[in-house]
C-alpha positions in Angstrom: -0.1 0.1 -0.1 1.4 3.4 -0.9 1.3 5.8 2.3 0.9 9.5 2.2 2.6 11.6 5.1 1.9 15.1 5.6 4.5 17.5 7.0 3.4 21.0 7.9 6.3 23.6 8.4 5.4 26.5 10.6 7.3 29.8 10.8 7.5 31.3 14.2 5.4 34.4 15.1 6.6 38.1 14.9 9.8 39.1 16.7 11.0 42.8 17.5 13.6 41.8 15.2 11.1 41.1 12.2 9.3 44.3 12.9 12.5 46.4 12.8 13.8 44.7 9.6 16.8 43.2 11.8 18.6 40.0 10.9 18.3 37.3 13.6 19.9 34.1 12.4 21.0 32.3 15.4 20.3 35.1 17.9 17.6 34.0 20.4 14.8 36.6 20.2 11.4 36.8 21.8 7.9 37.1 20.3 6.2 40.4 20.3 2.5 40.6 21.6 1.6 40.3 18.0 3.7 37.4 17.5 2.0 35.6 20.5 -1.3 36.5 19.1 -0.1 35.0 15.6 1.2 31.9 17.2 -2.2 31.2 19.1 -4.4 31.9 16.0 -2.2 29.7 14.0 -2.3 27.0 16.8 -6.2 27.0 16.6 -6.2 26.5 13.1 -3.4 23.8 12.8 -5.0 22.0 15.9 -7.9 21.0 13.6 -5.1 18.9 11.8 -4.7 16.9 15.0 -0.9 16.7 14.7 0.8 13.4 15.3 4.1 15.0 16.6 5.3 18.7 17.0 8.9 19.2 16.5 10.6 22.8 17.1 13.7 24.6 16.7 15.4 25.4 20.1 15.4 29.1 19.5 12.8 30.7 21.7 10.7 32.4 19.0 10.1 28.9 17.3 9.7 27.1 20.8 7.1 29.6 21.9 5.3 29.5 18.8 5.2 25.6 19.0 4.1 25.7 22.8 1.1 27.5 21.7 0.2 24.7 19.3 1.3 22.1 22.1 -1.3 23.8 24.5 -4.1 23.8 21.9 -3.5 20.0 21.0 -1.8 18.4 24.2 1.0 17.1 21.9 4.4 17.7 23.6 7.0 19.9 21.9 10.3 18.0 20.8 13.3 20.4 20.4 16.0 20.0 17.7 18.6 22.5 17.2 19.2 21.5 13.6 15.9 23.5 12.8 17.5 26.7 13.8 17.6 29.6 11.4 20.3 30.0 8.8 23.4 31.5 10.7 23.9 34.8 9.3 27.4 35.3 10.4 28.5 39.0 10.6 25.1 40.2 9.5 23.4 39.0 12.5 21.9 41.9 14.5 22.3 44.2 11.6 19.2 45.8 9.7 18.6 45.2 6.4 19.6 49.0 5.7 23.0 48.3 7.7 23.9 45.6 5.4 22.9 47.5 2.3 25.0 50.7 3.4 28.1 48.6 3.9 27.8 46.2 0.9 25.1 47.6 -1.7 23.4 44.8 -3.6 24.9 41.9 -1.8 21.4 40.9 0.0 20.0 40.8 -3.5 22.7 38.3 -4.4 22.1 36.3 -1.3 18.4 36.1 -2.1 19.2 34.8 -5.5 21.6 32.2 -4.9 21.0 29.4 -2.4 24.8 28.6 -2.1 25.7 32.3 -1.1 27.0 32.4 2.5 27.1 35.8 4.2 30.5 36.5 5.8 31.0 33.9 8.6 27.6 32.4 7.9 25.6 29.6 6.2 24.1 29.1 3.0 20.6 27.7 2.3 22.2 24.8 1.0 24.1 24.2 4.2 20.9 24.6 6.2 19.4 22.0 4.2 22.1 19.6 4.7 22.1 20.0 8.5 18.1 19.8 8.7 17.2 17.0 6.1 18.5 14.3 8.5 15.9 15.2 10.9 13.1 14.6 8.3 14.7 11.2 7.2 14.4 10.3 11.1 10.9 11.1 11.4 10.0 9.1 8.3 11.2 6.1 10.4 8.5 6.8 12.8 6.1 3.8 12.2 3.0 5.6 13.8 3.4 8.6 11.4 0.4 8.0 9.2 -2.6 10.0 8.5 -2.0 12.7 11.1 0.7 15.4 10.1 3.9 16.1 11.8 4.2 19.8 12.3 7.9 21.2 12.3 8.1 24.8 13.8 11.3 26.7 12.6 12.2 29.8 10.6 11.6 31.3 7.2 15.0 30.4 5.6 15.0 26.9 7.2 11.5 26.2 5.9 12.4 27.4 2.4 15.6 25.3 2.3 13.9 22.3 3.7 11.1 22.7 1.3 13.4 23.0 -1.8 15.3 20.0 -0.8 12.5 18.0 -0.1 11.0 18.7 -3.5 14.4 18.0 -5.0 14.4 21.4 -6.9 17.7 22.2 -8.7 19.7 24.4 -6.4 19.6 27.3 -9.0 15.9 27.2 -8.7 15.4 27.5 -4.9 14.8 31.1 -5.0 11.5 30.6 -6.7 10.1 29.9 -3.2 9.4 33.3 -1.9 9.2 34.6 1.6 6.9 33.3 4.4 4.7 35.5 6.7 5.2 35.0 10.4 3.1 32.1 11.7 2.3 31.0 8.2 3.1 27.6 7.0 4.0 25.1 4.3 2.5 21.8 3.8 4.1 19.0 1.8 3.1 15.3 1.3 5.5 12.4 1.2 4.2 9.6 -1.1 5.8 6.1 -0.8 7.4 4.2 1.7 10.9 3.4 1.1 11.8 6.1 -1.8 9.6 9.0 -0.6 8.6 11.5 -3.1 7.5 14.9 -2.0 4.7 17.1 -3.3 3.9 20.8 -2.4 0.2 21.1 -1.2 0.5 24.6 0.4 2.9 27.5 0.4 2.6 30.5 2.8 -0.8 29.6 4.3 -2.0 31.8 7.1 -4.6 32.1 9.6 -4.9 35.8 8.5 -3.7 38.2 11.4 -3.2 41.9 10.5 -0.2 43.7 11.0 2.4 40.9 10.0 5.9 41.8 9.0 8.0 39.6 6.7 
C-alpha cells in the first residue's frame, strides 16, 4: 500500500527583530505581543489537523510558537537545534539597511543564490544539509500515518527544507518566496521506501493583520 505522510512547516510568530527589519539568524529573540497572538491563532487552525508530533527549533521564538500549538493539542514539543535559522554570520543583529549601506546589492545576491554565504555564515544549501537528516529520522516513525507532523522553525530553514524535499535544482531554490510570520507550508510524502514529496500549500496563514515579513 502506498502511504502519504503530511509534513507541516510552521514559521514562528513576529519578533521585534522582524518588525525592525533586523537580521536574527541564530540570535535568540522573543515574540512580540502580535507574534504571540499570531502563534495562538495559527495553533487553533493547525490543531484541527490533529498533529501526530510537534518538533521545533530550540530558539525561543520557534519554541514559544510551538508551545502555543502544544497547548491547543496536548501534543508535547520536541526540540531539535538542527531546525535553527540560517546562521547569518557577520550580518546577525544588523538591519537590512545596515547591510545595504556596507555592501550595496549583496542581499539581492544572497536572495538569488542558495549557495551564497554571508561572511561567517551559512548558505541555504548548508541549512538543508543539517536539517534534512531530521526529516529522514521522522520518516522512520511507524506511527506517522494520516496525522501530520508539524515542524516549527524559521523562514530560511523552511524554504531550504522545502526546496530540498521537492528536489528542486539548487539554482531554482529562490523561486520559493518569503513566508509570513506564523504562516506555514505543507508537503506530502508519497511512498514508503523512496519517498517522493509534493507541495500542497505554500505560505498559508490564519490571517492576523499587522504581519511583517
